[in-house]
N, CA, C, O and the ligand as a Tripos MOL2 file, in Angstrom:
@<TRIPOS>MOLECULE
protein
  285   283    72     0     0
PROTEIN
NO_CHARGES

@<TRIPOS>ATOM
      1 N          -5.0150  -26.3140    3.7770 N.3       1 MET1
      2 CA         -5.2290  -25.3170    2.7310 C.3       1 MET1
      3 C          -4.2150  -24.2000    2.8550 C.2       1 MET1
      4 O          -4.0690  -23.5840    3.9110 O.2       1 MET1
      5 N          -3.5320  -23.9540    1.7860 N.am      2 GLY2
      6 CA         -2.4920  -22.9350    1.8160 C.3       2 GLY2
      7 C          -3.0080  -21.5690    1.4110 C.2       2 GLY2
      8 O          -4.1370  -21.4090    0.9470 O.2       2 GLY2
      9 N          -2.1700  -20.6270    1.5970 N.am      3 LEU3
     10 CA         -2.4970  -19.2400    1.2860 C.3       3 LEU3
     11 C          -2.8460  -19.0580   -0.1870 C.2       3 LEU3
     12 O          -3.6630  -18.2050   -0.5350 O.2       3 LEU3
     13 N          -2.2310  -19.8520   -1.0440 N.am      4 PHE4
     14 CA         -2.4500  -19.6860   -2.4780 C.3       4 PHE4
     15 C          -3.1290  -20.9110   -3.0820 C.2       4 PHE4
     16 O          -2.8800  -21.2550   -4.2380 O.2       4 PHE4
     17 N          -3.9860  -21.5660   -2.3040 N.am      5 GLY5
     18 CA         -4.7630  -22.6530   -2.8500 C.3       5 GLY5
     19 C          -3.9450  -23.9130   -3.0170 C.2       5 GLY5
     20 O          -3.1950  -24.2940   -2.1180 O.2       5 GLY5
     21 N          -4.0800  -24.5600   -4.1490 N.am      6 ARG6
     22 CA         -3.5080  -25.8950   -4.3310 C.3       6 ARG6
     23 C          -2.0570  -25.8650   -4.7690 C.2       6 ARG6
     24 O          -1.4070  -26.9080   -4.8290 O.2       6 ARG6
     25 N          -1.5650  -24.7360   -5.0620 N.am      7 GLU7
     26 CA         -0.1910  -24.6700   -5.5610 C.3       7 GLU7
     27 C           0.7820  -25.2260   -4.5270 C.2       7 GLU7
     28 O           0.6640  -24.9460   -3.3340 O.2       7 GLU7
     29 N           1.7290  -26.0020   -4.9900 N.am      8 GLU8
     30 CA          2.7170  -26.5860   -4.0910 C.3       8 GLU8
     31 C           3.7910  -25.5710   -3.7420 C.2       8 GLU8
     32 O           4.3070  -24.8640   -4.6070 O.2       8 GLU8
     33 N           4.1120  -25.5120   -2.4750 N.am      9 ALA9
     34 CA          5.2630  -24.7250   -2.0760 C.3       9 ALA9
     35 C           6.5200  -25.5240   -2.3820 C.2       9 ALA9
     36 O           6.4980  -26.7540   -2.3610 O.2       9 ALA9
     37 N           7.6010  -24.8380   -2.6610 N.am     10 GLU10
     38 CA          8.8400  -25.5060   -3.0420 C.3      10 GLU10
     39 C          10.0230  -24.9130   -2.2960 C.2      10 GLU10
     40 O           9.9720  -23.7980   -1.7760 O.2      10 GLU10
     41 N          11.0820  -25.6940   -2.2620 N.am     11 GLY11
     42 CA         12.3290  -25.1630   -1.7410 C.3      11 GLY11
     43 C          12.9300  -24.1750   -2.7270 C.2      11 GLY11
     44 O          12.7400  -24.3080   -3.9360 O.2      11 GLY11
     45 N          13.6410  -23.2050   -2.2270 N.am     12 HIS12
     46 CA         14.2820  -22.2190   -3.0940 C.3      12 HIS12
     47 C          15.7150  -21.9950   -2.6520 C.2      12 HIS12
     48 O          16.0570  -22.1400   -1.4790 O.2      12 HIS12
     49 N          16.5360  -21.6400   -3.6140 N.am     13 GLU13
     50 CA         17.9050  -21.2640   -3.2820 C.3      13 GLU13
     51 C          18.0870  -19.7810   -3.5200 C.2      13 GLU13
     52 O          17.5780  -19.2230   -4.4920 O.2      13 GLU13
     53 N          18.8120  -19.1600   -2.6280 N.am     14 VAL14
     54 CA         19.1480  -17.7570   -2.7810 C.3      14 VAL14
     55 C          20.6590  -17.6390   -2.6740 C.2      14 VAL14
     56 O          21.2620  -18.0670   -1.6900 O.2      14 VAL14
     57 N          21.2550  -17.0590   -3.6900 N.am     15 ALA15
     58 CA         22.7110  -16.9200   -3.7300 C.3      15 ALA15
     59 C          23.3900  -18.2680   -3.5240 C.2      15 ALA15
     60 O          24.4210  -18.3630   -2.8580 O.2      15 ALA15
     61 N          22.7930  -19.3150   -4.1080 N.am     16 GLY16
     62 CA         23.3990  -20.6230   -4.0700 C.3      16 GLY16
     63 C          23.1810  -21.3960   -2.7790 C.2      16 GLY16
     64 O          23.7230  -22.4880   -2.6100 O.2      16 GLY16
     65 N          22.3880  -20.8360   -1.8640 N.am     17 LYS17
     66 CA         22.1490  -21.5240   -0.6010 C.3      17 LYS17
     67 C          20.6570  -21.7540   -0.4110 C.2      17 LYS17
     68 O          19.8480  -20.8960   -0.7640 O.2      17 LYS17
     69 N          20.2920  -22.8850    0.1350 N.am     18 PRO18
     70 CA         18.8690  -23.1390    0.3680 C.3      18 PRO18
     71 C          18.2970  -22.1290    1.3490 C.2      18 PRO18
     72 O          18.8630  -21.8680    2.4100 O.2      18 PRO18
     73 N          17.1560  -21.5700    0.9610 N.am     19 LEU19
     74 CA         16.5380  -20.5600    1.8180 C.3      19 LEU19
     75 C          15.7970  -21.2200    2.9680 C.2      19 LEU19
     76 O          15.0570  -22.1840    2.7770 O.2      19 LEU19
     77 N          16.0080  -20.6860    4.1640 N.am     20 ARG20
     78 CA         15.2080  -21.0760    5.3200 C.3      20 ARG20
     79 C          14.4610  -19.8540    5.8090 C.2      20 ARG20
     80 O          14.9870  -18.7410    5.7990 O.2      20 ARG20
     81 N          13.2310  -20.0740    6.2380 N.am     21 CYS21
     82 CA         12.4320  -18.9590    6.7410 C.3      21 CYS21
     83 C          13.1350  -18.2840    7.9130 C.2      21 CYS21
     84 O          13.6570  -18.9430    8.8120 O.2      21 CYS21
     85 N          13.1350  -16.9700    7.8810 N.am     22 GLU22
     86 CA         13.7320  -16.1740    8.9600 C.3      22 GLU22
     87 C          13.0550  -16.4530   10.3060 C.2      22 GLU22
     88 O          13.6900  -16.3940   11.3590 O.2      22 GLU22
     89 N          11.7850  -16.7480   10.2520 N.am     23 ILE23
     90 CA         11.0020  -16.8450   11.4830 C.3      23 ILE23
     91 C          10.9680  -18.2710   12.0200 C.2      23 ILE23
     92 O          11.2910  -18.5180   13.1820 O.2      23 ILE23
     93 N          10.5680  -19.2180   11.1450 N.am     24 CYS24
     94 CA         10.3050  -20.5770   11.6370 C.3      24 CYS24
     95 C          11.2530  -21.6220   11.0640 C.2      24 CYS24
     96 O          11.1590  -22.8000   11.4070 O.2      24 CYS24
     97 N          12.1660  -21.1970   10.1920 N.am     25 HIS25
     98 CA         13.1610  -22.0900    9.5880 C.3      25 HIS25
     99 C          12.5630  -23.1450    8.6590 C.2      25 HIS25
    100 O          13.2130  -24.1380    8.3330 O.2      25 HIS25
    101 N          11.3400  -22.9220    8.2430 N.am     26 HIS26
    102 CA         10.7300  -23.7840    7.2340 C.3      26 HIS26
    103 C          11.4800  -23.5970    5.9150 C.2      26 HIS26
    104 O          12.1170  -22.5680    5.6900 O.2      26 HIS26
    105 N          11.3940  -24.6170    5.0400 N.am     27 THR27
    106 CA         12.1990  -24.5500    3.8100 C.3      27 THR27
    107 C          11.3640  -24.5830    2.5370 C.2      27 THR27
    108 O          11.9070  -24.7410    1.4440 O.2      27 THR27
    109 N          10.0510  -24.4350    2.6680 N.am     28 LYS28
    110 CA          9.2290  -24.4070    1.4580 C.3      28 LYS28
    111 C           8.4730  -23.0910    1.3600 C.2      28 LYS28
    112 O           7.9280  -22.5780    2.3370 O.2      28 LYS28
    113 N           8.4650  -22.5760    0.1560 N.am     29 PHE29
    114 CA          7.9330  -21.2340   -0.0620 C.3      29 PHE29
    115 C           7.1180  -21.1860   -1.3400 C.2      29 PHE29
    116 O           7.3670  -21.9340   -2.2840 O.2      29 PHE29
    117 N           6.1460  -20.3000   -1.3520 N.am     30 TRP30
    118 CA          5.4950  -19.9400   -2.5930 C.3      30 TRP30
    119 C           6.2400  -18.7540   -3.1920 C.2      30 TRP30
    120 O           6.6610  -17.8370   -2.4860 O.2      30 TRP30
    121 N           6.3860  -18.7980   -4.4880 N.am     31 GLU31
    122 CA          7.0950  -17.7030   -5.1500 C.3      31 GLU31
    123 C           6.1040  -16.8050   -5.8640 C.2      31 GLU31
    124 O           5.2080  -17.2710   -6.5680 O.2      31 GLU31
    125 N           6.2820  -15.5120   -5.6680 N.am     32 ARG32
    126 CA          5.4950  -14.5170   -6.3700 C.3      32 ARG32
    127 C           6.4320  -13.3910   -6.7890 C.2      32 ARG32
    128 O           7.4400  -13.1310   -6.1330 O.2      32 ARG32
    129 N           6.0920  -12.7350   -7.8730 N.am     33 SER33
    130 CA          6.8410  -11.5320   -8.1870 C.3      33 SER33
    131 C           5.9330  -10.3350   -7.9650 C.2      33 SER33
    132 O           4.7220  -10.4120   -8.1700 O.2      33 SER33
    133 N           6.5230   -9.2430   -7.5490 N.am     34 ALA34
    134 CA          5.7670   -8.0360   -7.2350 C.3      34 ALA34
    135 C           6.3660   -6.8670   -8.0050 C.2      34 ALA34
    136 O           7.5660   -6.5990   -7.9400 O.2      34 ALA34
    137 N           5.5160   -6.1980   -8.7160 N.am     35 GLN35
    138 CA          5.9670   -5.0180   -9.4450 C.3      35 GLN35
    139 C           6.0960   -3.8590   -8.4670 C.2      35 GLN35
    140 O           5.1350   -3.4980   -7.7880 O.2      35 GLN35
    141 N           7.2610   -3.2940   -8.4030 N.am     36 LEU36
    142 CA          7.4600   -2.1290   -7.5340 C.3      36 LEU36
    143 C           7.1640   -0.8710   -8.3340 C.2      36 LEU36
    144 O           7.5830   -0.7230   -9.4820 O.2      36 LEU36
    145 N           6.4400    0.0170   -7.7040 N.am     37 ASN37
    146 CA          6.1280    1.2290   -8.4560 C.3      37 ASN37
    147 C           7.2830    2.2270   -8.3740 C.2      37 ASN37
    148 O           8.2660    2.0030   -7.6670 O.2      37 ASN37
    149 N           7.1500    3.2970   -9.0860 N.am     38 THR38
    150 CA          8.2470    4.2460   -9.2020 C.3      38 THR38
    151 C           8.6090    4.8690   -7.8540 C.2      38 THR38
    152 O           9.7800    5.1380   -7.5850 O.2      38 THR38
    153 N           7.6060    5.0970   -7.0120 N.am     39 ALA39
    154 CA          7.8790    5.6810   -5.6970 C.3      39 ALA39
    155 C           8.7490    4.7490   -4.8700 C.2      39 ALA39
    156 O           9.6800    5.1940   -4.1990 O.2      39 ALA39
    157 N           8.4490    3.4690   -4.9160 N.am     40 VAL40
    158 CA          9.2480    2.4920   -4.1800 C.3      40 VAL40
    159 C          10.6490    2.4250   -4.7660 C.2      40 VAL40
    160 O          11.6410    2.3820   -4.0380 O.2      40 VAL40
    161 N          10.7160    2.4160   -6.0970 N.am     41 ALA41
    162 CA         12.0220    2.3750   -6.7510 C.3      41 ALA41
    163 C          12.8790    3.5570   -6.3250 C.2      41 ALA41
    164 O          14.0760    3.4070   -6.0800 O.2      41 ALA41
    165 N          12.2730    4.7180   -6.2390 N.am     42 THR42
    166 CA         12.9930    5.9150   -5.8140 C.3      42 THR42
    167 C          13.4550    5.7780   -4.3610 C.2      42 THR42
    168 O          14.5720    6.1600   -4.0130 O.2      42 THR42
    169 N          12.5870    5.2350   -3.5320 N.am     43 PHE43
    170 CA         12.9190    5.0400   -2.1240 C.3      43 PHE43
    171 C          14.1630    4.1690   -1.9760 C.2      43 PHE43
    172 O          15.0310    4.4490   -1.1480 O.2      43 PHE43
    173 N          14.2430    3.1270   -2.7730 N.am     44 PHE44
    174 CA         15.3860    2.2230   -2.7030 C.3      44 PHE44
    175 C          16.5560    2.6820   -3.5720 C.2      44 PHE44
    176 O          17.5740    2.0000   -3.6890 O.2      44 PHE44
    177 N          16.3830    3.8380   -4.1660 N.am     45 ASN45
    178 CA         17.4610    4.4320   -4.9420 C.3      45 ASN45
    179 C          17.8040    3.6360   -6.1950 C.2      45 ASN45
    180 O          18.9540    3.6170   -6.6340 O.2      45 ASN45
    181 N          16.7970    2.9780   -6.7670 N.am     46 PHE46
    182 CA         17.0080    2.3180   -8.0410 C.3      46 PHE46
    183 C          17.0960    3.3660   -9.1390 C.2      46 PHE46
    184 O          16.4600    4.4180   -9.0730 O.2      46 PHE46
    185 N          17.8980    3.0560  -10.1450 N.am     47 ASP47
    186 CA         17.9930    4.0010  -11.2540 C.3      47 ASP47
    187 C          17.2370    3.4980  -12.4760 C.2      47 ASP47
    188 O          17.4810    3.9580  -13.5920 O.2      47 ASP47
    189 N          16.3190    2.5570  -12.2710 N.am     48 TRP48
    190 CA         15.4530    2.1680  -13.3700 C.3      48 TRP48
    191 C          14.0100    2.1800  -12.8750 C.2      48 TRP48
    192 O          13.7420    2.1120  -11.6750 O.2      48 TRP48
    193 N          13.0960    2.2690  -13.8270 N.am     49 ALA49
    194 CA         11.6870    2.3820  -13.4510 C.3      49 ALA49
    195 C          11.0550    1.0020  -13.3170 C.2      49 ALA49
    196 O          11.3900    0.0750  -14.0540 O.2      49 ALA49
    197 N          10.1540    0.8860  -12.3810 N.am     50 ASN50
    198 CA          9.3140   -0.2970  -12.2340 C.3      50 ASN50
    199 C          10.0760   -1.6220  -12.1620 C.2      50 ASN50
    200 O           9.8140   -2.5240  -12.9570 O.2      50 ASN50
    201 N          10.9890   -1.7460  -11.2480 N.am     51 PRO51
    202 CA         11.6600   -3.0380  -11.0670 C.3      51 PRO51
    203 C          10.6930   -4.0710  -10.4960 C.2      51 PRO51
    204 O           9.6670   -3.7180   -9.9140 O.2      51 PRO51
    205 N          11.0180   -5.3080  -10.6620 N.am     52 THR52
    206 CA         10.1990   -6.3920  -10.1240 C.3      52 THR52
    207 C          10.9430   -7.0730   -8.9900 C.2      52 THR52
    208 O          12.0900   -7.4910   -9.1540 O.2      52 THR52
    209 N          10.2990   -7.1850   -7.8520 N.am     53 ALA53
    210 CA         10.8730   -7.8930   -6.7150 C.3      53 ALA53
    211 C          10.3320   -9.3120   -6.6960 C.2      53 ALA53
    212 O           9.2170   -9.5690   -7.1500 O.2      53 ALA53
    213 N          11.1260  -10.2270   -6.1700 N.am     54 THR54
    214 CA         10.6750  -11.6010   -5.9820 C.3      54 THR54
    215 C          10.2620  -11.7760   -4.5300 C.2      54 THR54
    216 O          11.0050  -11.4130   -3.6190 O.2      54 THR54
    217 N           9.0860  -12.3280   -4.3180 N.am     55 CYS55
    218 CA          8.5970  -12.5860   -2.9660 C.3      55 CYS55
    219 C           8.5110  -14.0870   -2.7510 C.2      55 CYS55
    220 O           7.8670  -14.7970   -3.5240 O.2      55 CYS55
    221 N           9.1510  -14.5600   -1.7150 N.am     56 LEU56
    222 CA          9.0290  -15.9630   -1.3270 C.3      56 LEU56
    223 C           8.2780  -16.0070   -0.0030 C.2      56 LEU56
    224 O           8.7490  -15.5080    1.0190 O.2      56 LEU56
    225 N           7.1050  -16.6140   -0.0490 N.am     57 VAL57
    226 CA          6.2260  -16.6160    1.1140 C.3      57 VAL57
    227 C           6.3240  -17.9600    1.8090 C.2      57 VAL57
    228 O           6.0780  -19.0030    1.2020 O.2      57 VAL57
    229 N           6.6820  -17.9330    3.0760 N.am     58 CYS58
    230 CA          6.8400  -19.1700    3.8390 C.3      58 CYS58
    231 C           5.5260  -19.9420    3.8910 C.2      58 CYS58
    232 O           4.4790  -19.3970    4.2390 O.2      58 CYS58
    233 N           5.6060  -21.2180    3.5390 N.am     59 GLU59
    234 CA          4.4050  -22.0560    3.5620 C.3      59 GLU59
    235 C           3.8810  -22.2370    4.9820 C.2      59 GLU59
    236 O           2.6790  -22.4020    5.1920 O.2      59 GLU59
    237 N           4.7800  -22.2030    5.9410 N.am     60 ASN60
    238 CA          4.4060  -22.5360    7.3120 C.3      60 ASN60
    239 C           3.8530  -21.3490    8.0890 C.2      60 ASN60
    240 O           2.8250  -21.4690    8.7550 O.2      60 ASN60
    241 N           4.5280  -20.1980    8.0090 N.am     61 CYS61
    242 CA          4.1190  -19.0710    8.8480 C.3      61 CYS61
    243 C           3.6690  -17.8590    8.0480 C.2      61 CYS61
    244 O           3.1390  -16.9050    8.6180 O.2      61 CYS61
    245 N           3.8730  -17.8810    6.7310 N.am     62 GLY62
    246 CA          3.3910  -16.7810    5.9030 C.3      62 GLY62
    247 C           4.3170  -15.5900    5.8270 C.2      62 GLY62
    248 O           3.9880  -14.5800    5.2050 O.2      62 GLY62
    249 N           5.4740  -15.7010    6.4550 N.am     63 TYR63
    250 CA          6.4190  -14.5870    6.3890 C.3      63 TYR63
    251 C           6.8760  -14.3760    4.9510 C.2      63 TYR63
    252 O           7.1860  -15.3360    4.2460 O.2      63 TYR63
    253 N           6.9170  -13.1280    4.5230 N.am     64 ILE64
    254 CA          7.3000  -12.8190    3.1480 C.3      64 ILE64
    255 C           8.7560  -12.3870    3.1060 C.2      64 ILE64
    256 O           9.1530  -11.4160    3.7490 O.2      64 ILE64
    257 N           9.5420  -13.1280    2.3350 N.am     65 HIS65
    258 CA         10.9350  -12.7540    2.1070 C.3      65 HIS65
    259 C          10.9910  -12.0290    0.7800 C.2      65 HIS65
    260 O          10.6390  -12.5830   -0.2610 O.2      65 HIS65
    261 N          11.4360  -10.7870    0.8270 N.am     66 TRP66
    262 CA         11.4910   -9.9700   -0.3920 C.3      66 TRP66
    263 C          12.8990   -9.9680   -0.9430 C.2      66 TRP66
    264 O          13.8740   -9.8390   -0.2030 O.2      66 TRP66
    265 N          12.9920  -10.1110   -2.2440 N.am     67 PHE67
    266 CA         14.2970  -10.0230   -2.8870 C.3      67 PHE67
    267 C          14.2300   -9.0090   -4.0020 C.2      67 PHE67
    268 O          13.4420   -9.1350   -4.9390 O.2      67 PHE67
    269 N          15.0520   -8.0240   -3.8840 N.am     68 LEU68
    270 CA         15.1110   -6.9830   -4.9020 C.3      68 LEU68
    271 C          16.1390   -7.3830   -5.9610 C.2      68 LEU68
    272 O          17.0890   -8.1080   -5.6670 O.2      68 LEU68
    273 N          15.9490   -6.9130   -7.1770 N.am     69 PRO69
    274 CA         16.9100   -7.2400   -8.2280 C.3      69 PRO69
    275 C          18.2840   -6.6910   -7.8940 C.2      69 PRO69
    276 O          18.4090   -5.5620   -7.4180 O.2      69 PRO69
    277 N          19.3140   -7.4840   -8.1420 N.am     70 THR70
    278 CA         20.6660   -7.0600   -7.7780 C.3      70 THR70
    279 C          21.5430   -6.8500   -8.9880 C.2      70 THR70
    280 O          22.7390   -6.5940   -8.8490 O.2      70 THR70
    281 N          20.9790   -6.9530  -10.1580 N.am     71 ASN71
    282 CA         21.8110   -6.6960  -11.3400 C.3      71 ASN71
    283 C          21.0030   -6.0040  -12.4110 C.2      71 ASN71
    284 O          21.5270   -5.7030  -13.4830 O.2      71 ASN71
    285 ZN          8.1110  -19.3900    8.2880 Zn       72 ZN72
@<TRIPOS>BOND
     1     1     2 1
     2     2     3 1
     3     3     4 2
     4     3     5 am
     5     5     6 1
     6     6     7 1
     7     7     8 2
     8     7     9 am
     9     9    10 1
    10    10    11 1
    11    11    12 2
    12    11    13 am
    13    13    14 1
    14    14    15 1
    15    15    16 2
    16    15    17 am
    17    17    18 1
    18    18    19 1
    19    19    20 2
    20    19    21 am
    21    21    22 1
    22    22    23 1
    23    23    24 2
    24    23    25 am
    25    25    26 1
    26    26    27 1
    27    27    28 2
    28    27    29 am
    29    29    30 1
    30    30    31 1
    31    31    32 2
    32    31    33 am
    33    33    34 1
    34    34    35 1
    35    35    36 2
    36    35    37 am
    37    37    38 1
    38    38    39 1
    39    39    40 2
    40    39    41 am
    41    41    42 1
    42    42    43 1
    43    43    44 2
    44    43    45 am
    45    45    46 1
    46    46    47 1
    47    47    48 2
    48    47    49 am
    49    49    50 1
    50    50    51 1
    51    51    52 2
    52    51    53 am
    53    53    54 1
    54    54    55 1
    55    55    56 2
    56    55    57 am
    57    57    58 1
    58    58    59 1
    59    59    60 2
    60    59    61 am
    61    61    62 1
    62    62    63 1
    63    63    64 2
    64    63    65 am
    65    65    66 1
    66    66    67 1
    67    67    68 2
    68    67    69 am
    69    69    70 1
    70    70    71 1
    71    71    72 2
    72    71    73 am
    73    73    74 1
    74    74    75 1
    75    75    76 2
    76    75    77 am
    77    77    78 1
    78    78    79 1
    79    79    80 2
    80    79    81 am
    81    81    82 1
    82    82    83 1
    83    83    84 2
    84    83    85 am
    85    85    86 1
    86    86    87 1
    87    87    88 2
    88    87    89 am
    89    89    90 1
    90    90    91 1
    91    91    92 2
    92    91    93 am
    93    93    94 1
    94    94    95 1
    95    95    96 2
    96    95    97 am
    97    97    98 1
    98    98    99 1
    99    99   100 2
   100    99   101 am
   101   101   102 1
   102   102   103 1
   103   103   104 2
   104   103   105 am
   105   105   106 1
   106   106   107 1
   107   107   108 2
   108   107   109 am
   109   109   110 1
   110   110   111 1
   111   111   112 2
   112   111   113 am
   113   113   114 1
   114   114   115 1
   115   115   116 2
   116   115   117 am
   117   117   118 1
   118   118   119 1
   119   119   120 2
   120   119   121 am
   121   121   122 1
   122   122   123 1
   123   123   124 2
   124   123   125 am
   125   125   126 1
   126   126   127 1
   127   127   128 2
   128   127   129 am
   129   129   130 1
   130   130   131 1
   131   131   132 2
   132   131   133 am
   133   133   134 1
   134   134   135 1
   135   135   136 2
   136   135   137 am
   137   137   138 1
   138   138   139 1
   139   139   140 2
   140   139   141 am
   141   141   142 1
   142   142   143 1
   143   143   144 2
   144   143   145 am
   145   145   146 1
   146   146   147 1
   147   147   148 2
   148   147   149 am
   149   149   150 1
   150   150   151 1
   151   151   152 2
   152   151   153 am
   153   153   154 1
   154   154   155 1
   155   155   156 2
   156   155   157 am
   157   157   158 1
   158   158   159 1
   159   159   160 2
   160   159   161 am
   161   161   162 1
   162   162   163 1
   163   163   164 2
   164   163   165 am
   165   165   166 1
   166   166   167 1
   167   167   168 2
   168   167   169 am
   169   169   170 1
   170   170   171 1
   171   171   172 2
   172   171   173 am
   173   173   174 1
   174   174   175 1
   175   175   176 2
   176   175   177 am
   177   177   178 1
   178   178   179 1
   179   179   180 2
   180   179   181 am
   181   181   182 1
   182   182   183 1
   183   183   184 2
   184   183   185 am
   185   185   186 1
   186   186   187 1
   187   187   188 2
   188   187   189 am
   189   189   190 1
   190   190   191 1
   191   191   192 2
   192   191   193 am
   193   193   194 1
   194   194   195 1
   195   195   196 2
   196   195   197 am
   197   197   198 1
   198   198   199 1
   199   199   200 2
   200   199   201 am
   201   201   202 1
   202   202   203 1
   203   203   204 2
   204   203   205 am
   205   205   206 1
   206   206   207 1
   207   207   208 2
   208   207   209 am
   209   209   210 1
   210   210   211 1
   211   211   212 2
   212   211   213 am
   213   213   214 1
   214   214   215 1
   215   215   216 2
   216   215   217 am
   217   217   218 1
   218   218   219 1
   219   219   220 2
   220   219   221 am
   221   221   222 1
   222   222   223 1
   223   223   224 2
   224   223   225 am
   225   225   226 1
   226   226   227 1
   227   227   228 2
   228   227   229 am
   229   229   230 1
   230   230   231 1
   231   231   232 2
   232   231   233 am
   233   233   234 1
   234   234   235 1
   235   235   236 2
   236   235   237 am
   237   237   238 1
   238   238   239 1
   239   239   240 2
   240   239   241 am
   241   241   242 1
   242   242   243 1
   243   243   244 2
   244   243   245 am
   245   245   246 1
   246   246   247 1
   247   247   248 2
   248   247   249 am
   249   249   250 1
   250   250   251 1
   251   251   252 2
   252   251   253 am
   253   253   254 1
   254   254   255 1
   255   255   256 2
   256   255   257 am
   257   257   258 1
   258   258   259 1
   259   259   260 2
   260   259   261 am
   261   261   262 1
   262   262   263 1
   263   263   264 2
   264   263   265 am
   265   265   266 1
   266   266   267 1
   267   267   268 2
   268   267   269 am
   269   269   270 1
   270   270   271 1
   271   271   272 2
   272   271   273 am
   273   273   274 1
   274   274   275 1
   275   275   276 2
   276   275   277 am
   277   277   278 1
   278   278   279 1
   279   279   280 2
   280   279   281 am
   281   281   282 1
   282   282   283 1
   283   283   284 2
@<TRIPOS>SUBSTRUCTURE
     1 MET1         2 RESIDUE 1 A MET
     2 GLY2         6 RESIDUE 1 A GLY
     3 LEU3        10 RESIDUE 1 A LEU
     4 PHE4        14 RESIDUE 1 A PHE
     5 GLY5        18 RESIDUE 1 A GLY
     6 ARG6        22 RESIDUE 1 A ARG
     7 GLU7        26 RESIDUE 1 A GLU
     8 GLU8        30 RESIDUE 1 A GLU
     9 ALA9        34 RESIDUE 1 A ALA
    10 GLU10       38 RESIDUE 1 A GLU
    11 GLY11       42 RESIDUE 1 A GLY
    12 HIS12       46 RESIDUE 1 A HIS
    13 GLU13       50 RESIDUE 1 A GLU
    14 VAL14       54 RESIDUE 1 A VAL
    15 ALA15       58 RESIDUE 1 A ALA
    16 GLY16       62 RESIDUE 1 A GLY
    17 LYS17       66 RESIDUE 1 A LYS
    18 PRO18       70 RESIDUE 1 A PRO
    19 LEU19       74 RESIDUE 1 A LEU
    20 ARG20       78 RESIDUE 1 A ARG
    21 CYS21       82 RESIDUE 1 A CYS
    22 GLU22       86 RESIDUE 1 A GLU
    23 ILE23       90 RESIDUE 1 A ILE
    24 CYS24       94 RESIDUE 1 A CYS
    25 HIS25       98 RESIDUE 1 A HIS
    26 HIS26      102 RESIDUE 1 A HIS
    27 THR27      106 RESIDUE 1 A THR
    28 LYS28      110 RESIDUE 1 A LYS
    29 PHE29      114 RESIDUE 1 A PHE
    30 TRP30      118 RESIDUE 1 A TRP
    31 GLU31      122 RESIDUE 1 A GLU
    32 ARG32      126 RESIDUE 1 A ARG
    33 SER33      130 RESIDUE 1 A SER
    34 ALA34      134 RESIDUE 1 A ALA
    35 GLN35      138 RESIDUE 1 A GLN
    36 LEU36      142 RESIDUE 1 A LEU
    37 ASN37      146 RESIDUE 1 A ASN
    38 THR38      150 RESIDUE 1 A THR
    39 ALA39      154 RESIDUE 1 A ALA
    40 VAL40      158 RESIDUE 1 A VAL
    41 ALA41      162 RESIDUE 1 A ALA
    42 THR42      166 RESIDUE 1 A THR
    43 PHE43      170 RESIDUE 1 A PHE
    44 PHE44      174 RESIDUE 1 A PHE
    45 ASN45      178 RESIDUE 1 A ASN
    46 PHE46      182 RESIDUE 1 A PHE
    47 ASP47      186 RESIDUE 1 A ASP
    48 TRP48      190 RESIDUE 1 A TRP
    49 ALA49      194 RESIDUE 1 A ALA
    50 ASN50      198 RESIDUE 1 A ASN
    51 PRO51      202 RESIDUE 1 A PRO
    52 THR52      206 RESIDUE 1 A THR
    53 ALA53      210 RESIDUE 1 A ALA
    54 THR54      214 RESIDUE 1 A THR
    55 CYS55      218 RESIDUE 1 A CYS
    56 LEU56      222 RESIDUE 1 A LEU
    57 VAL57      226 RESIDUE 1 A VAL
    58 CYS58      230 RESIDUE 1 A CYS
    59 GLU59      234 RESIDUE 1 A GLU
    60 ASN60      238 RESIDUE 1 A ASN
    61 CYS61      242 RESIDUE 1 A CYS
    62 GLY62      246 RESIDUE 1 A GLY
    63 TYR63      250 RESIDUE 1 A TYR
    64 ILE64      254 RESIDUE 1 A ILE
    65 HIS65      258 RESIDUE 1 A HIS
    66 TRP66      262 RESIDUE 1 A TRP
    67 PHE67      266 RESIDUE 1 A PHE
    68 LEU68      270 RESIDUE 1 A LEU
    69 PRO69      274 RESIDUE 1 A PRO
    70 THR70      278 RESIDUE 1 A THR
    71 ASN71      282 RESIDUE 1 A ASN
    72 ZN72       285 GROUP 0 **** ****
């Protein structure tokens, strides 16, 4: 049983390269998007309000890889 129920974890590419978990080197992740609030946006020095980050959660160890918008 996975963290998000029956949903299948999948491989993902980041910047054209297959993502491997930082911790356990697993290659399947659940994808979620997270709305960042204005305080977080300010902390990261974004110049737009309420950006959305992509979260890839390792199927094996649960480590969350966060990706902030880059464009
Ligand atoms: Zn992992």
